[in-house]
C-alpha positions as CSV (number, residue, x, y, z in Angstrom):
1,M,23.2,-18.9,4.5
2,A,20.9,-18.5,7.6
3,K,23.9,-17.3,9.6
4,V,24.7,-14.6,7.1
5,I,21.1,-13.3,7.1
6,K,21.1,-13.3,10.9
7,K,24.4,-11.4,11.0
8,D,23.0,-8.9,8.5
9,E,19.9,-8.4,10.6
10,E,22.0,-7.8,13.7
11,I,24.2,-5.2,11.9
12,L,21.1,-3.4,10.5
13,L,19.4,-3.4,13.9
14,Q,22.6,-2.1,15.6
15,K,23.0,0.7,13.1
16,F,19.3,1.6,13.3
17,R,19.5,1.9,17.0
18,S,22.4,4.3,16.8
19,L,20.5,6.7,14.6
20,P,18.8,9.8,15.9
21,P,14.9,9.7,15.6
22,E,14.8,11.8,12.4
23,K,17.3,9.7,10.7
24,R,15.4,6.6,11.7
25,E,12.4,7.9,9.9
26,E,14.5,8.5,6.8
27,F,15.9,5.0,7.0
28,I,12.4,3.5,7.2
29,D,11.4,5.6,4.2
30,L,14.4,4.3,2.3
31,L,13.6,0.7,3.2
32,D,10.0,1.3,2.1
33,F,11.2,2.7,-1.2
34,L,13.6,-0.1,-1.8
35,T,11.1,-2.8,-1.1
36,A,8.4,-1.2,-3.2
37,G,10.4,-1.8,-6.4
38,K,8.4,-1.4,-9.6
39,K,5.4,-0.1,-7.6
40,A,7.6,2.9,-6.4
41,E,8.6,3.6,-10.0
42,N,5.0,3.8,-11.1
43,W,4.2,6.1,-8.3
44,L,7.1,8.4,-9.2
45,E,5.9,8.5,-12.8
46,F,2.4,9.3,-11.6
47,D,3.6,12.0,-9.3
48,E,5.5,13.6,-12.1
49,W,2.5,13.4,-14.4
50,A,0.2,14.9,-11.7
51,L,2.6,17.7,-11.0
52,N,2.9,18.6,-14.6
53,L,-0.9,18.5,-15.1
54,A,-1.3,20.8,-12.0
55,K,1.1,23.3,-13.4
56,E,-0.5,23.2,-16.9
57,R,-4.0,23.9,-15.3
58,G,-2.7,26.5,-12.9
59,F,-3.5,24.5,-9.8
60,N,-0.2,25.6,-8.2
61,R,-1.9,28.9,-7.5
62,L,-4.7,27.3,-5.5
63,T,-4.8,27.8,-1.8
64,E,-5.8,25.1,0.7
65,E,-9.2,26.8,1.0
66,D,-9.7,26.7,-2.8
67,V,-9.0,22.9,-2.7
68,A,-11.3,22.4,0.2
69,R,-14.1,24.3,-1.6
70,I,-13.6,22.4,-4.8
71,M,-13.7,19.1,-3.0
72,S,-16.8,20.1,-1.1
73,D,-18.5,21.2,-4.3
74,F,-17.5,17.9,-6.0
75,R,-18.8,15.8,-3.1
76,S,-22.1,17.6,-2.9
77,E,-22.7,16.9,-6.6
78,K,-22.7,13.2,-6.1
């Protein structure tokens, strides 16, 4: 079994090294997603919920300046 794992690692490393830099980043993102498992599913569900909420409340019309002002106001209230 250990030999199979070592061979798999060598194959992955070889393929990784042959990728251009932007594909390497995608590969790492994919590995992160695959290893996250259920946690990733929960984040995807949360992202979908947050996006829908933002659309419902009209947040998609906010500019970066609007968001910065809102955050500044919020922080100054605390």
